[in-house]
N, C-alpha and C positions, 0 to 999 in steps of 0.2 A: 486526427482532428483537422489536420488539411482537407477533409472533404467539405466543410463548411464553403470553400472557396471555388469558384467557378472553374470549370475545366480541371476538375483532379480528376486523376492523380497527375497527367501528362501535359497537360496544355494549363496550366494555372495563370486567371486573368489577374495578371499583375504588371503594374508598368511604373517608370520613375521618371516622368515627362519632364524633370528637372530636377536637379543636385540636390534637392529638397525637398521633393516632394516623394512620396510612394503611394501608389494608389490600386487596392485591393477590391475586385467584384465578387459580391459574396454568391450562392445560388440563392438566398434567403435571407429575410430576416433573421439574425441568430442575437438570442436575448442576451447572451452571454460572450459577445463579439469583445467588448471593452477588456472584459478580465481576461480574454484569448490576448490581448495586444499587450498584456500586462507580462504575461508569460515569456522567460527567456526562449522558448522554441522559435516563438516569432521575431524576435530582434533581425532585422535584415542584415545578411550580409553579402558580400562583393561575390560573384558568380566565379570570378575567374580564381579565387583564395578556394571557395569551397570545393571545387572542379578536382582539386587535391585530394583526396578521401580522408587522408591523414592529417589535413589540417589543423583539426580539433586537438591534435594529442601531441603538439610540438609548440613550445614557445615563441619561437621564431615564425609561424605560421597562423600563429591563435590570434582573432582578432574579436573584437566585439564593440559597442557602442558605448560601455560605462565609464564610470569614473576613474576606471583601472586600467591598466592595460598588464598582461603578461609579460614579464622579460627573462624568467627564467622558472624550468620545470625541471627538476631532478625526482625519474619518477620512484614513487614508492618514499620521497623522502623529503621534499619542500616546493613548494609554488611563491613564485617571488612577485607580487605584482607593485607596479609604479605607478603616481599618479597619472591620468590620461588630460593634457594639455587640451587637446580637441575636445572634453566633453564640458557640453553646454553650461554647466555651472561651475566647472572646474574652479575659479573665484571662491567658493564656499567649501571646495573639498580639505579638509586638514591635513590629512593622513598623506604623507609623500609616499611612503614604502608600507608595503604590509608581505609579512612571510607568512604562509601559510604551512606548519609544520605536519606530514601525514601519518596518523598509527593507527595501528587499530587494537592498542595495547592501553588499556584504560587508567592499570597501575599506574604506565609509564607516562601519560597523561599529567597523571595527579602529580607524578613527581615532578616532573618540570614545571607544574603551576606552583607545586607549595617550594618550589629552590627560585622561583622568580623569572626560571626561563621564558614561562610562556604567559603571557597576559591572560586567556580564555581557552577553555578546551570545552568540549561539546559530548566529553562522556567521564564517567567515572566508576569506578568500581563497584559494581552492587551493593558487595560487603560493607563499604565506608559511605553510604548513602544518609544513615541514621546519623552518623558522626560526623559526618559534614557541615548538614544542616546544623547543629549544635556549633563546630565550631567555626564556620565560617557562614555568620547570620547575614552579613552583608553585599558574599560573595559568591553563595550558594543560590543559582535560580531557575524555577518552575514556573515557567509559562504557559500558558494557552496555544495549543497546536491542533490543527484540523486534518487528522490522520487517526488511522485504525494499525493495530498490530495484529496479526494474523496466521494461522496455520494453513498451507493450501497444500491437497493430494493431488498428485497427476492423476485426474482421472481415467487415464488407461491403463492403472496400477491394477492389478487382479488379487482382489482381498477378498473371496468367496473361497471357503474351505475345498482343500479338493476334491473331495466328498459330493460336493455340490452336482445337482443335475439341469440347473439353471443355465439358459444362454439366451443371448441378443437381448431383446428388449427389457423380459422378465428380468435378465442378470444384472441389467443396469440399472433398473428400477430399485433390484435389493440390493446393489450397492451404494444408492444415495439413500438411503435408505440406513444403512451399515455405518456410511460418511458422518451422518446427521447425530446419529445415536452416538458414537465415538466423541462427537463435541460437547455430546452433555456430560460427561464424567469429567470433564476439565473444571476445579474451581476458580473461576474467573478472581472472585474476590481475594485467594489466596497468591495469586499471582500478582494482583498488583498491592497488597499490603504485605505480603513480606516478600517479593522479589522486585518489584517495580520500586515501591517505596516514594512514590512520587507525584500523587496525586491521579495515577490514571482512573480511568472509569469503566466499569466491566461492560464488554460490547455485547448487546446482542441484534447487530447488526452491520452489515458491513460498510456502508456509507455513516460516514463522520460524525459522530457530534459536533456541531458548529456548523453545519449544513443547514441551511432554512427553507422553507415551504413560500411560496407567495405573500402568505397572510404570515409570516415571522415566528411561524413554530418550526420546532425542531424537525427534519425530516427523519432523525430515525425514533423520534418519538411518535412518529404516522406511521412506520412500517412496520408490515406482517398485519396480522387479523387477528390479535387474540385480545381479551378483555382482562384489565386486571395488571397488565404488563406493558413495557415497551420492548417492540422488537420482534423478532424472530422465537425468542424463547427466554425463560424468566431468569434475569442475574441475582436476584437477589438473594442474601446469605440462606434466607428461609427454604427458597425452594433449591437449593443443591442436592439435598439427600433423594427428595421428590425425581431431580430430574434424574439422576444418577441411577436410581431405581429403575426407572422408564426405560434408562437407555439400557441397563440388564438384559429386559426383559424383552426389548426391542432384537439385542444379538442372538438370543437364546434361539429367538426363529432360523437362524442362519448357523449356527456353531454349539458344536457340544460342551454343554457347561456340566463341570462336577459339582454337584450339589455340597458334598463333604469338603471340599477346598474352595468353592466360590469361586473357582478361575475356568475360562474357556482354554480347552485342548486343542483345537484342530485350527487355529485363527496364524494365517500365515506372518510369516516374521518381515517386521518393519522397517526402514530404514529413516532417521529424522537429518537430513538435510541442514545445514544453521552457517552462516559465518563468523569469522572468528569474532567473539567480543565475550567477555563476561556476562553479561544480561542474558543474550541468546543461551548462552551453554545453561545456565542457571534454568531458565526454563524450559529450554530443551529438557535437563533431569528429570524437572517437575515433570514433568508429560510424561517422559519412560517410566514416572517411580508411579505414577496413577494407572498406566496401561498393566505394567508387571501386576500389579495386586489384583487384577481381573484375568492375570493369565498370557496376556499378550505382550510378547517381546519386541523393543523398536531399539534397535542400536542407533548411537549420535555417530554423525559422521560431518566434520567440521573438516571448510574449507576458505583458504584466504578468499576475500571479497571479489575480484575479478573471476577467478574460477569457478566460486558457487554461483555467479551469475549467469555464465554460460552453461552450467549444468543443470540449472533451474531453466532456466529458456528453453534446454534441449530436450526437456523431460527426463532427463535421466535420473530418476528420485521418485521416492514413494510419498514421501512427506516432507514439505519443507516450512520453514522459519519466511516469513515474508513481512510486509508492510507496506503503508501506501500512504504518503502526505498528500493531500490535496496540490495539483498545478495551478488550480484557481476556482475561485470563488462560485461553484456550480456543482451539483451533485453528478453529473456526467462525467465528471473525470473521473469517478471512481468506477464506472458503468461502461463509459466504451472500451476500458481495458480487456473486455474479456470476449470482444468479437473474433468471429476465429480467426484472422489475419493479423492480429493486431499483435505488433512485438511485445507486449507486456504480457500475453495472454498464457503464462507459465502453464497453467492447470492441464493447458491442452486442449481445452474447450473445440469440436468440430475438427479435430485433427485426429490423425492414427486412428484407432477401433473406433474413436468417439465419431468419427466424421460422418459413417453411415446408421450410428443408431437415434430412433424416431420415436423419441419417447417425450417429446417436449410438444405443450400446448399453449397456444395463445389466440385472444380473441378481443380483436380491437374496435370492435365494431359498437360498444357501446360509448368510444369517443369519436364516430364518426369515419372512420375508416373502412375502406372496403374488404379487410384481411379477416381471417380467422383460420386458425391451423391447428388441427388434433394431431397427435404422435408425428408432430414434422423432427427435421435435423434442428441443430445444434443452427447449422446457418439458415433453416428457414422457421425459424422463432428468433432466438436471440439477436443475432445480425440484422434482422428485417425490422426488428422492434427499436432496435437502437436509432435503425437508419430513420426510421419515422420519429422520432425525439428530434434528430439533428433537424429535420426540415420542417417540423410542426412551430409554425407561427403565436398559436396561440399557449402565453404561459403556462394558465391553467391546467389545460390540457397535458402539456408537455410534464409538469409536474407528475400528474398521474400516471402517465407512459412510462416514466423513472421509478416510481415505486411497482410496475408491475415487472417492468426490469430486475430490479432487485429480487423480487419475490421467484422471478425466474432463478435466478443467480445461486440465491437460495436453497431452491427447491434440489439442489445437486447435494449435498452437501459435501462440498469441494472447498468452500469455502468457511472456514473455522473462526471467527472472529475472537480474539482473547481481551482487548482493552481497546480503550480511545488514547490515542497519544497523549503525553503533555512532553514539556520541549525542558530538557535539561542543560544546563550549563554553568560553570562557573569564570566569572568575571574579573578580574582582578578589580581592588579599589580605585587603582590610579587612572585606571579607562574612564572617560564620561564622552558623552554623545553615543552612547552605542544603543542600537536598536535594533528588533527582528520583529517580525509578523507572525501570524496563524498557521500562514505557507509554509515555515520552515525557513525564511531567508533572513539571513542577517546583513546587518548595515553597517560599515566601518567608516563610511565618507566623511562625514562628519565627527569622527572623534580626534577626541583630544588625551595626554597621557602626563600625569605628573611628574616632574623630574624631579 
């Protein structure tokens, strides 16, 4: 995202002419610049501090410019924040100290909430949601959030049967069709109603509900090129049976199918990677059961958060649980994460075997660009398209280009959206002044607690 700054990556055009002024020169007008400035990654920090690469993992070196400063961090246990007397609005900060306890055990979190030890928790056991809604009508919250819960494939995972004679570009086109077909086997309404249970919306696109076009319309409702439904596939309850049947017919093109058992017999075994959470586990088990009904074996592998992130980032998986909540209020924050050199490119687009696959096409000439690529690599198409978006100063065209980018992304079948997020949390009635926003940020500086 820093590529919008002139001189990126090695000689950024930034300066501090005095102690209270910070100047940044951009490569061109950036429509979402103010949104970027509100994103924590853009908060300035001192060069002498960040020269220590471990500065952000130790309370003694961690710095920020917010309402609080970190005074203690016991890893995997608790983070302690104390009021920052140098904060510009310190006189209005009501909480002197906040202790954030760290846990990936939803049952433990609920126990601590119910016994009064913790005043706020941001996860609950999936099987308790219905009961908690009824038991705590004023303390159980479901609020809007701009994000998408999805499954991602490692694009370099071999999913063709051993007997396949497809190679090169033909093979990758087949894999894309297979991945897209498998995405249609999942009943998203079941996932949100029986597992999520918190008002999540079945997702038919990757860019989340809540992102809008320049005219105010929902970006996801104008995604794809289909009549009668929004996005890239029909997520209505009525369409599920048809989606499922269509997916089976597609998969029959590539795999042996036993008509007697209605199962495929030569689909390679898959592994589904997820991080510790009852909710993620429940979704993984559902996906596993669906695939098992058609003869596809998918084993589940659970890893703790940090290990999980590294495994997924390194591409050491076949399918993985994933999710993305908007960093700032512009669709590009969902789309630029998939360029070849992005640190968020867990799918491995443009890397490994995929680096030399040349099956992607784009035509930007209708938008005034002299750029048209037939059967190019990911770097020659998607990376170029995202670069065009980030340098485009015509907002109407920029949004059209972002729709083109999502079209290309979804054509790979590597991104399988399941639902658009809502944010679930429980807040004790004694707490006042707390608020959150649809980007997932929670604010405590104006909180008070009844004694």
